[in-house]
C-alpha positions in Angstrom: 103.5 47.4 74.7 101.2 50.1 73.4 99.7 50.6 76.9 103.1 51.0 78.4 104.1 53.6 75.8 100.9 55.5 76.4 101.5 55.6 80.1 105.0 56.8 79.5 103.8 59.5 77.2 101.3 60.7 79.7 104.0 60.9 82.4 106.4 62.9 80.1 103.6 65.3 79.2 102.8 65.9 82.9 106.4 66.7 83.7 106.7 69.1 80.8 103.4 70.9 81.4 103.8 74.4 83.1 102.6 74.7 86.7 99.1 76.3 87.1 98.7 79.5 89.1 97.2 77.5 91.9 100.4 75.5 92.1 102.6 78.5 92.7 104.9 77.9 95.6 103.7 79.6 98.8 107.1 81.4 99.3 106.5 83.2 95.9 103.4 85.0 97.3 103.8 88.4 99.0 101.8 87.1 102.0 104.6 84.6 102.7 106.8 87.4 104.1 104.1 89.3 106.1 104.3 89.1 109.9 101.2 90.1 111.9 102.3 89.4 115.5 103.3 90.7 117.9 101.9 94.2 117.5 104.3 96.9 118.7 102.9 98.9 121.7 101.4 102.3 120.9 103.2 105.3 122.3 101.5 108.6 122.4 103.7 111.5 121.4 102.8 115.2 121.3 103.4 117.4 118.2 106.8 119.0 118.0 108.2 121.8 115.9 110.2 121.2 112.8 113.9 120.4 113.5 116.4 122.7 111.7 119.5 121.4 110.2 122.8 121.6 112.2 125.6 123.8 110.8 127.5 120.9 109.3 124.6 119.2 107.6 123.8 119.1 103.9 120.2 120.3 103.4 118.4 118.0 101.0 115.2 120.0 101.1 114.8 123.5 102.4 111.2 124.2 101.3 112.2 126.0 98.2 113.3 123.7 95.4 114.4 120.2 94.4 118.0 121.1 93.4 119.4 118.1 95.4 117.1 115.6 93.8 116.6 113.8 90.4 114.1 111.3 89.0 115.2 107.8 89.7 113.8 106.5 86.4 115.5 108.8 83.9 118.0 110.8 86.1 116.3 114.0 84.9 114.7 116.7 87.0 112.6 115.5 89.9 109.0 116.3 89.1 107.3 116.3 92.5 105.4 119.4 93.7 107.0 122.1 95.9 104.8 124.7 97.5 104.4 126.5 100.8 107.7 125.1 102.0 106.5 121.5 101.5 107.5 118.7 99.0 104.6 116.5 97.9 104.5 113.3 95.8 103.1 113.9 92.3 101.5 110.6 91.5 102.7 108.8 88.4 106.0 110.7 88.1 108.0 108.0 89.8 110.5 107.9 92.6 113.0 110.6 93.3 116.5 110.2 94.7 119.4 112.4 95.8 122.0 113.6 93.3 124.7 112.7 95.8 125.6 109.3 97.0 126.4 108.4 100.6 128.0 105.7 102.8 127.4 106.1 106.5 125.2 109.0 107.6 122.8 110.7 110.0 119.5 111.6 108.3 116.5 113.7 109.4 113.3 113.7 107.5 109.8 114.9 108.3 106.7 113.6 106.6 102.9 113.9 106.7 99.8 112.1 105.4 96.8 114.3 104.7 94.2 114.8 107.4 91.5 113.5 105.1 93.3 110.2 104.4 91.1 107.2 103.4 91.7 103.6 102.8 93.0 100.8 105.0 96.1 98.7 105.5 98.9 99.3 103.0 96.5 101.5 100.9 96.6 104.3 103.4 99.3 106.9 103.0 101.9 104.5 101.6 105.4 105.7 100.6 109.0 104.7 101.6 112.3 106.1 102.5 115.0 104.0 100.9 118.1 104.4 103.0 120.4 103.3 100.1 118.9 103.2 96.6 120.7 100.8 94.2 118.4 101.1 91.2 115.0 101.8 89.7 111.7 100.7 91.3 112.1 99.4 94.8 115.8 98.5 94.7 117.4 99.3 98.0 116.7 99.2 101.7 113.3 100.6 102.7 112.1 102.2 105.9 108.4 102.2 105.6 106.3 105.4 105.5 102.5 105.1 105.9 99.7 106.0 108.2 99.9 103.6 111.1 97.6 105.6 113.4 94.8 103.1 114.3 95.4 101.4 111.0 96.0 97.7 111.1 98.4 96.0 108.7 101.2 93.4 108.9 103.6 94.7 111.6 106.8 94.3 109.4 105.1 96.7 107.0 103.8 99.4 109.3 105.5 102.8 109.8 108.9 102.5 111.4 109.5 99.0 110.0 112.4 98.0 107.9 110.0 96.8 105.3 109.3 93.0 105.3 112.3 92.5 107.6 112.2 94.1 111.1 109.2 95.0 113.2 109.5 98.4 115.0 109.9 98.4 118.8 106.9 100.8 119.2 104.2 102.6 117.2 104.5 106.3 118.0 102.5 107.4 114.9 100.7 110.7 115.2 97.2 111.3 113.7 96.8 112.0 110.0 97.5 115.7 109.2 100.2 115.9 111.8 103.9 116.0 110.9 105.9 112.8 111.7 109.7 112.6 111.9 112.4 110.0 111.2 116.0 110.3 112.5 118.2 107.6 111.1 121.8 106.5 111.8 122.8 104.4 108.8 125.9 102.2 108.6 126.3 101.0 105.0 127.1 97.3 104.2 130.6 96.4 103.3 131.6 94.0 100.5 134.9 92.3 99.7 136.7 92.6 96.4 134.9 89.4 95.3 131.5 91.0 95.9 130.7 89.0 99.0 129.2 90.6 102.1 131.8 91.1 104.9 129.6 93.3 107.1 125.8 93.9 106.9 124.0 97.2 106.9 122.9 98.6 110.3 120.1 101.1 111.1 119.1 103.0 114.2 115.8 104.8 113.8 114.0 107.3 116.0 110.3 107.8 115.0 108.8 111.0 116.5 111.7 110.9 119.0 110.9 107.2 120.0 113.5 104.5 119.4 111.9 102.0 117.0 115.0 100.3 115.4 118.0 99.8 117.7 121.2 99.3 115.6 119.5 96.4 113.8 121.4 94.3 111.2 119.5 94.2 107.9 119.1 90.9 106.1 119.6 92.5 102.7 117.7 94.7 100.2 114.0 95.0 100.3 111.9 92.4 98.6 108.1 92.6 98.2 108.1 88.9 97.3 110.7 86.6 98.7 113.5 86.9 101.2 115.8 89.9 101.3 119.2 89.5 99.9 122.4 91.5 99.4 124.1 92.4 96.2 127.4 94.3 96.1 127.2 98.1 95.8 129.1 101.2 96.9 127.9 104.6 98.1 124.2 105.0 97.2 121.6 107.7 96.8 118.7 108.2 99.2 115.3 107.6 97.6 111.7 108.7 98.3 108.9 106.5 96.9 106.0 107.4 94.6 104.0 104.4 95.6 100.9 105.5 93.6 98.8 105.5 96.8 95.2 105.9 95.7 94.1 107.6 98.9 96.3 110.8 99.0 99.8 112.0 98.3 102.4 112.2 101.0 104.3 115.4 101.9 107.8 116.0 103.2 109.8 118.9 104.8 113.1 119.5 106.6 115.3 116.9 105.1 118.9 117.0 105.9 121.9 114.7 106.2 125.3 114.5 108.0 127.9 112.4 106.2 129.6 110.2 108.8 132.9 109.4 107.2 
């Protein structure tokens, strides 16, 4: 009887004991959602001049100020650096987002990693363009920004990828120090009165003039760990990420948007 009770007690204790880190489920590790093959073909593109905003566009950054932006964290003034017509991430100040919220739109944005960039993989010029921001941190749908010029990383995390979701069709990244451009057509997701998804978000992306996302249906909001998922929201801000990249800060210029009502 005593032996039976002892065995039962051991079994109960084993069930109640918390799992050790080594027993963490594989799907709860960031590596579980990394895809490394196939690598998109490299497409060489020549430098091009900055693209001015069309007459009906709202200019989000004109090289002069951050009047159209706020801090995502506290909704106060955006604290990134503006100088010589360029907007640069100020590390540690947090993400910034547009004051206005949008549904469907056409967006143009130009970005640059410094010529003296160092590091490898995801630690090389990392930032992000969130096509719809739904909260602090990394809440929203991220189009990856990073140096993917001769820099190997998981392919659903390189420049032009819908982060951790959709691999770009090509890699047209220019060398560090040169300006890169994104042109995005965004169709916002639609939710019913009950909060359930009735139509997913879609994105078409041209990267340095090369089509890298062709009206792709997103699987949900970006997740660093775990599968993407949707949660109901309405019109949303556009966000730029302060990733805290240790190698060098990212710069932006010529950001404008056309509301596609």
